C-alpha positions in Angstrom: -28.8 4.1 0.0 -25.2 3.7 -1.0 -23.0 6.3 -2.6 -20.6 5.4 -5.3 -17.2 6.8 -4.3 -15.2 5.0 -6.9 -14.6 8.1 -9.0 -12.9 9.7 -6.0 -10.3 7.0 -6.1 -10.3 5.7 -9.7 -11.1 6.8 -13.2 -12.1 4.6 -16.1 -9.5 4.6 -18.9 -11.8 5.0 -22.0 -8.9 4.3 -24.4 -8.6 0.7 -23.2 -11.0 -1.9 -24.7 -11.6 -5.0 -22.6 -12.8 -7.9 -24.7 -14.7 -10.5 -22.7 -12.9 -13.6 -24.0 -13.0 -15.4 -20.7 -15.4 -15.5 -17.8 -13.8 -13.9 -14.8 -15.3 -14.9 -11.4 -14.2 -12.5 -8.7 -15.3 -13.5 -5.3 -14.0 -13.2 -1.7 -12.0 -16.5 -2.1 -10.7 -15.6 -5.5 -7.2 -14.5 -4.3 -6.5 -17.8 -2.4 -8.1 -20.3 -4.8 -6.9 -18.7 -8.1 -3.5 -17.3 -7.3 -1.8 -19.7 -9.8 -4.5 -19.0 -12.4 -4.0 -15.3 -11.9 -0.2 -15.5 -12.4 -0.6 -17.6 -15.5 -3.1 -15.2 -17.0 -1.7 -11.9 -15.7 -2.2 -10.0 -19.0 -5.8 -11.0 -19.1 -6.5 -9.6 -15.6 -4.1 -6.7 -15.9 -6.0 -5.1 -18.8 -9.0 -4.9 -16.5 -7.0 -3.3 -13.8 -5.6 -0.8 -16.3 -9.1 0.0 -17.6 -11.0 0.4 -14.3 -8.4 1.2 -11.7 -6.4 4.1 -13.1 -5.9 6.4 -10.1 -8.1 9.5 -10.2 -6.7 13.0 -10.7 -7.1 13.7 -7.0 -5.2 10.5 -6.0 -2.4 11.4 -8.4 -2.3 14.9 -6.9 -2.1 13.6 -3.3 0.7 11.2 -4.5 2.6 14.1 -6.0 2.2 16.2 -2.8 3.6 13.4 -0.7 6.5 12.8 -3.0 7.3 16.5 -2.8 6.7 16.8 1.0 9.0 13.9 1.8 11.5 14.5 -1.0 11.1 10.9 -2.3 13.8 10.0 -4.8 12.7 6.6 -6.1 16.2 5.6 -7.3 17.5 5.8 -3.7 14.5 4.6 -1.8 13.4 1.2 -0.5 9.7 0.7 0.4 8.8 -1.5 3.3 5.2 -2.4 4.0 4.3 -4.6 7.0 0.7 -5.5 7.1 0.1 -6.9 10.5 -3.2 -6.2 12.2 -5.4 -8.3 10.0 -3.0 -10.3 7.9 -2.2 -12.7 10.8 -5.6 -14.4 10.2 -4.5 -15.4 6.7 -0.9 -16.5 7.3 1.9 -16.7 9.7 3.7 -13.4 9.7 7.5 -13.1 9.7 9.0 -11.6 12.8 9.9 -7.9 12.7 13.6 -8.8 12.9 13.4 -10.4 9.4 12.3 -7.1 7.9 14.9 -5.2 9.9 17.8 -7.5 9.1 16.9 -7.4 5.3 16.8 -3.6 5.5 20.1 -3.5 7.3 21.6 -5.6 4.6 20.2 -3.2 2.0 21.6 -0.3 4.0 25.1 -2.0 4.2 25.1 -2.1 0.4 23.9 1.5 -0.1 24.8 3.9 2.7 22.6 6.6 1.2 19.4 4.6 1.0 16.2 5.9 2.5 13.4 3.7 3.7 9.7 4.5 3.3 8.1 2.5 6.1 4.3 1.9 6.0 2.5 -0.3 8.4 -0.8 -0.8 10.3 1.3 -2.0 13.3 2.5 0.6 15.8 4.9 -2.1 17.2 6.5 -2.7 13.8 7.1 1.0 13.2 8.5 1.5 16.7 10.9 -1.5 16.2 12.0 -0.2 12.8 12.6 3.3 14.1 14.7 2.0 17.0 16.9 0.0 14.6 17.8 2.8 12.1 19.0 6.4 12.0 15.8 8.6 11.9 17.3 10.6 9.0 17.1 7.4 6.8 13.4 6.7 7.5 10.3 8.2 6.0 7.1 7.4 7.8 4.3 9.0 5.9 1.3 8.3 8.1 1.9 8.9 11.8 -1.8 8.2 12.8 -1.2 4.5 12.2 1.0 4.5 15.3 -1.9 5.3 17.6 -3.7 2.0 17.2 -3.1 -1.7 16.5 -6.5 -2.0 14.8 -6.9 -2.5 11.0 -7.0 0.9 9.3 -10.5 0.2 7.9 -11.8 -0.6 11.4 -10.1 2.1 13.3 -12.6 4.9 14.1 -11.0 6.1 17.3 -7.7 7.3 15.8 -9.0 8.7 12.5 -12.7 9.3 13.4 -14.7 11.0 10.6 -11.5 11.6 8.5 -11.6 8.0 7.2 -12.5 9.0 3.7 -9.5 11.4 3.4 -7.3 8.9 5.2 -8.2 6.2 2.7 -7.4 8.5 -0.3 -4.1 9.3 1.2 -3.5 5.7 1.9 -4.1 4.7 -1.7 -1.7 7.4 -2.8 0.9 5.9 -0.4 0.3 2.4 -1.8 1.0 3.8 -5.3 4.3 5.3 -4.0 5.3 2.0 -2.4 4.5 0.1 -5.6 
């Protein structure tokens, strides 16, 4: 028996009507095979996202708590997300220095910038921390530093808190976006 947890993460926007004008075939290989199609038909797919993937009240609340806790001011914040532990199987990842040098360039143009750094790679976070003044860096999830495993496969660091961690992680992704 499976439990539907969708409503803990998303709510359905009843005010948006999705007309089924085109057949949409979502499958594991959809992202790779249909990236160009997706880009050319963004409005068609985006309406589905808006309808079925509106963040739930709880996710919005967690997001607001994080924004307050870390005093996130979007006009003066640069989000950096390095997905390393499982992305390497899909593509060649850029070296950490590429991210760090780009961030230094941004910092040179705006001395008051803050960086929100999110990663599933402890090594990336460590390298980033060593390259910047700690007062300019916001790292929201410290538990990620304890492991180099994918967050969805890491039971040792987060144990039975996985459900709560994933709600917080979605909230952080919304902040980054």
